[in-house]
Each structure stands twice: as C-alpha cells, then as structure tokens.
N, C-alpha and C positions, 0 to 999 in steps of 0.2 A: 659318291661320284666314282665312276670307273676310271681306269687308267687312260682309256681313250678320251673320256670326257675331260679329264684333267689336261691331257695334251692339247685338246681343242681349245680349252679355256686359256691355256698358257700361250698358244699361238695367237689367239684373238687379242689377248692382252698386249703381246709384243707388237702386233699390227696396229692396234689403237695407239700405243705409245709412239710409234712412228708417225702416225697421222696427227695426234693431238698434243704430243709432248708430255712433259711431267706436270702433274697437278693441274689438269685442265678444270675450268670452272664448269662443273656438271652437277646436275641433280640426279642422284642415283636412285633407280627404282628396281625392285625385284619382287618375285614371288616370295612368300614367306617360307617356302619349303627349304629344307636343309640343303638339297642338291643345288638349288638356285643360289642360295647364299654362299655355298662353297665356290661355285663358279664365279660369282661376283668378287669374292675375296681374292681369287687367283688373278683376275683381270685388274683389280684395284692395286695389287702389288706392283704390277708393271707401270701403272699410272701414278703411283705414289699417292694414292687416295685412301682414306679410311672407310672401308666398307661398312663399318658399324653405324655410320651416319646415313646409310641408305634408307629410303622409305620403302615399305612393303605394302602390298595390296593383294588381298586374297583373290581378287578377280584375275590376277596373273597366273594363278595355279593352272596346271595342265588340266584339260578335260579328257574324259574317256571317249574315244571315237568308235568304240565297239569293234565290229568286224572291219571297219575302215582303218583302224590304227595300223601304223607302220607301212601303209600302202601309198603308192604314188597317186596323186590326184587324177592323172590321166587314166590310170587303171580303174579307178572308182567310177569315173564318168563313162568309160567304155562299158562298164557293167550295168550301171543304174541310170545313166543320163546325167544332165547337169544338176548339180546340187547347190549351186549358187546362181541366183538370177539377178541380173542388173536391176538396180533400184529397189530391191527387196531386202529388208533387214531381218 
C-alpha cells in the first residue's frame, strides 16, 4: 500500500469510527489481495475490530479494464458511447 493509500484508509477509519463508534456489529468482507487486507487492517484499528476475522472473496479482486483503466467514466463514454445499458447485465 502506498503512503497515500494508507492515509486514505486512515481517514476512512477515522470517519467510520465517528459514524459507527467502537466495535460495531459488522461482518467484514474484503478482497484476498494483500493491499485490500492492509487497508482493512488500518480501518479496523480505528473501529477496534479484528480484521483477521474478515471474510474474503476472490470475486472482490480488481479487474483489468485495459485502456479504460484510470480514466473517468465520462471520458470513456465520450469516446466509445454508453458502456452500461439499463436492464442489461
């Protein structure tokens, strides 16, 4: 995890603590990737939860978006048209 990623996770943990308080009754889910688990660990520290009890699911792993990666959705649709159609899965 980058320093920026750590700072974002830390801020998110702080914000969630303000909203949920200590030890909220949550079922934790995460991608099994190291970065996702590191992020969860930082957030859980603020919530006083044990991230080791989190459930992982490989379906939560990031997918490669090819040339669309890192771009805003508006920029992609300006270039190629709608990529998500209502009612189509």
